[in-house]
PyMOL CGO cylinders between C-alpha atoms (Angstrom):
from pymol import cmd
from pymol.cgo import CYLINDER

trace = [
    CYLINDER, -18.66, 43.10, 12.70, -18.25, 41.12, 15.90, 0.3, 1, 1, 1, 1, 1, 1,
    CYLINDER, -18.25, 41.12, 15.90, -20.11, 38.11, 14.43, 0.3, 1, 1, 1, 1, 1, 1,
    CYLINDER, -20.11, 38.11, 14.43, -17.92, 38.15, 11.33, 0.3, 1, 1, 1, 1, 1, 1,
    CYLINDER, -17.92, 38.15, 11.33, -14.82, 38.09, 13.54, 0.3, 1, 1, 1, 1, 1, 1,
    CYLINDER, -14.82, 38.09, 13.54, -16.13, 35.09, 15.48, 0.3, 1, 1, 1, 1, 1, 1,
    CYLINDER, -16.13, 35.09, 15.48, -16.92, 33.22, 12.27, 0.3, 1, 1, 1, 1, 1, 1,
    CYLINDER, -16.92, 33.22, 12.27, -13.48, 34.04, 10.89, 0.3, 1, 1, 1, 1, 1, 1,
    CYLINDER, -13.48, 34.04, 10.89, -11.79, 32.74, 14.06, 0.3, 1, 1, 1, 1, 1, 1,
    CYLINDER, -11.79, 32.74, 14.06, -13.81, 29.53, 14.03, 0.3, 1, 1, 1, 1, 1, 1,
    CYLINDER, -13.81, 29.53, 14.03, -12.90, 28.92, 10.40, 0.3, 1, 1, 1, 1, 1, 1,
    CYLINDER, -12.90, 28.92, 10.40, -9.20, 29.58, 10.92, 0.3, 1, 1, 1, 1, 1, 1,
    CYLINDER, -9.20, 29.58, 10.92, -8.81, 27.76, 14.23, 0.3, 1, 1, 1, 1, 1, 1,
    CYLINDER, -8.81, 27.76, 14.23, -10.96, 24.66, 13.72, 0.3, 1, 1, 1, 1, 1, 1,
    CYLINDER, -10.96, 24.66, 13.72, -12.44, 24.01, 10.31, 0.3, 1, 1, 1, 1, 1, 1,
    CYLINDER, -12.44, 24.01, 10.31, -9.50, 24.76, 8.00, 0.3, 1, 1, 1, 1, 1, 1,
    CYLINDER, -9.50, 24.76, 8.00, -6.92, 22.89, 10.12, 0.3, 1, 1, 1, 1, 1, 1,
    CYLINDER, -6.92, 22.89, 10.12, -9.26, 19.89, 10.35, 0.3, 1, 1, 1, 1, 1, 1,
    CYLINDER, -9.26, 19.89, 10.35, -9.66, 19.93, 6.58, 0.3, 1, 1, 1, 1, 1, 1,
    CYLINDER, -9.66, 19.93, 6.58, -5.89, 20.10, 6.06, 0.3, 1, 1, 1, 1, 1, 1,
    CYLINDER, -5.89, 20.10, 6.06, -5.26, 17.25, 8.48, 0.3, 1, 1, 1, 1, 1, 1,
    CYLINDER, -5.26, 17.25, 8.48, -7.88, 15.03, 6.87, 0.3, 1, 1, 1, 1, 1, 1,
    CYLINDER, -7.88, 15.03, 6.87, -6.51, 15.67, 3.39, 0.3, 1, 1, 1, 1, 1, 1,
    CYLINDER, -6.51, 15.67, 3.39, -2.95, 14.92, 4.57, 0.3, 1, 1, 1, 1, 1, 1,
    CYLINDER, -2.95, 14.92, 4.57, -4.10, 11.69, 6.19, 0.3, 1, 1, 1, 1, 1, 1,
    CYLINDER, -4.10, 11.69, 6.19, -5.90, 10.62, 3.02, 0.3, 1, 1, 1, 1, 1, 1,
    CYLINDER, -5.90, 10.62, 3.02, -2.78, 11.33, 0.94, 0.3, 1, 1, 1, 1, 1, 1,
    CYLINDER, -2.78, 11.33, 0.94, -0.60, 9.28, 3.29, 0.3, 1, 1, 1, 1, 1, 1,
    CYLINDER, -0.60, 9.28, 3.29, -3.06, 6.39, 3.25, 0.3, 1, 1, 1, 1, 1, 1,
    CYLINDER, -3.06, 6.39, 3.25, -3.05, 6.38, -0.55, 0.3, 1, 1, 1, 1, 1, 1,
    CYLINDER, -3.05, 6.38, -0.55, 0.75, 6.32, -0.55, 0.3, 1, 1, 1, 1, 1, 1,
    CYLINDER, 0.75, 6.32, -0.55, 0.80, 3.41, 1.87, 0.3, 1, 1, 1, 1, 1, 1,
    CYLINDER, 0.80, 3.41, 1.87, -1.75, 1.49, -0.19, 0.3, 1, 1, 1, 1, 1, 1,
    CYLINDER, -1.75, 1.49, -0.19, 0.31, 2.04, -3.34, 0.3, 1, 1, 1, 1, 1, 1,
    CYLINDER, 0.31, 2.04, -3.34, 3.43, 0.80, -1.57, 0.3, 1, 1, 1, 1, 1, 1,
    CYLINDER, 3.43, 0.80, -1.57, 1.59, -2.28, -0.34, 0.3, 1, 1, 1, 1, 1, 1,
    CYLINDER, 1.59, -2.28, -0.34, 0.35, -3.04, -3.85, 0.3, 1, 1, 1, 1, 1, 1,
    CYLINDER, 0.35, -3.04, -3.85, 3.89, -2.77, -5.21, 0.3, 1, 1, 1, 1, 1, 1,
    CYLINDER, 3.89, -2.77, -5.21, 5.21, -5.05, -2.49, 0.3, 1, 1, 1, 1, 1, 1,
    CYLINDER, 5.21, -5.05, -2.49, 2.48, -7.61, -3.18, 0.3, 1, 1, 1, 1, 1, 1,
    CYLINDER, 2.48, -7.61, -3.18, 3.23, -7.55, -6.90, 0.3, 1, 1, 1, 1, 1, 1,
    CYLINDER, 3.23, -7.55, -6.90, 6.94, -8.09, -6.26, 0.3, 1, 1, 1, 1, 1, 1,
    CYLINDER, 6.94, -8.09, -6.26, 6.19, -10.93, -3.84, 0.3, 1, 1, 1, 1, 1, 1,
    CYLINDER, 6.19, -10.93, -3.84, 3.82, -12.57, -6.33, 0.3, 1, 1, 1, 1, 1, 1,
    CYLINDER, 3.82, -12.57, -6.33, 6.42, -12.32, -9.08, 0.3, 1, 1, 1, 1, 1, 1,
    CYLINDER, 6.42, -12.32, -9.08, 9.05, -13.89, -6.83, 0.3, 1, 1, 1, 1, 1, 1,
    CYLINDER, 9.05, -13.89, -6.83, 6.64, -16.69, -5.85, 0.3, 1, 1, 1, 1, 1, 1,
    CYLINDER, 6.64, -16.69, -5.85, 5.76, -17.36, -9.48, 0.3, 1, 1, 1, 1, 1, 1,
    CYLINDER, 5.76, -17.36, -9.48, 9.43, -17.63, -10.38, 0.3, 1, 1, 1, 1, 1, 1,
    CYLINDER, 9.43, -17.63, -10.38, 10.04, -20.03, -7.51, 0.3, 1, 1, 1, 1, 1, 1,
    CYLINDER, 10.04, -20.03, -7.51, 7.04, -22.15, -8.53, 0.3, 1, 1, 1, 1, 1, 1,
    CYLINDER, 7.04, -22.15, -8.53, 8.38, -22.39, -12.07, 0.3, 1, 1, 1, 1, 1, 1,
    CYLINDER, 8.38, -22.39, -12.07, 11.72, -23.59, -10.72, 0.3, 1, 1, 1, 1, 1, 1,
    CYLINDER, 11.72, -23.59, -10.72, 10.02, -26.16, -8.50, 0.3, 1, 1, 1, 1, 1, 1,
    CYLINDER, 10.02, -26.16, -8.50, 8.04, -27.52, -11.42, 0.3, 1, 1, 1, 1, 1, 1,
    CYLINDER, 8.04, -27.52, -11.42, 11.21, -27.99, -13.44, 0.3, 1, 1, 1, 1, 1, 1,
    CYLINDER, 11.21, -27.99, -13.44, 12.91, -29.79, -10.59, 0.3, 1, 1, 1, 1, 1, 1,
    CYLINDER, 12.91, -29.79, -10.59, 9.96, -32.13, -10.07, 0.3, 1, 1, 1, 1, 1, 1,
    CYLINDER, 9.96, -32.13, -10.07, 10.08, -33.26, -13.74, 0.3, 1, 1, 1, 1, 1, 1,
    CYLINDER, 10.08, -33.26, -13.74, 13.62, -34.54, -13.30, 0.3, 1, 1, 1, 1, 1, 1,
    CYLINDER, 13.62, -34.54, -13.30, 13.92, -38.11, -12.06, 0.3, 1, 1, 1, 1, 1, 1,
    CYLINDER, 13.92, -38.11, -12.06, 17.08, -39.08, -10.21, 0.3, 1, 1, 1, 1, 1, 1,
    CYLINDER, 17.08, -39.08, -10.21, 18.94, -42.17, -11.27, 0.3, 1, 1, 1, 1, 1, 1,
    CYLINDER, 18.94, -42.17, -11.27, 18.34, -43.80, -7.90, 0.3, 1, 1, 1, 1, 1, 1,
    CYLINDER, 18.34, -43.80, -7.90, 14.56, -43.46, -8.21, 0.3, 1, 1, 1, 1, 1, 1,
    CYLINDER, 14.56, -43.46, -8.21, 14.38, -45.45, -11.48, 0.3, 1, 1, 1, 1, 1, 1,
    CYLINDER, 14.38, -45.45, -11.48, 14.72, -48.90, -9.94, 0.3, 1, 1, 1, 1, 1, 1,
]
cmd.load_cgo(trace, "trace")
């Protein structure tokens, strides 16, 4: 009975809390990675839109440059 009590204490004090902490950390890391992916996608979309605008501006020739 004494051995079972020691095993129970070890499980409740060390192993289960360590498991909970590691699973919480993994969940938070996944959330952060998802947020970073979303931010990168938004930044890439904004950059693509700016590049399209730059390409349109470069096709236009000012009157002063036609000499």
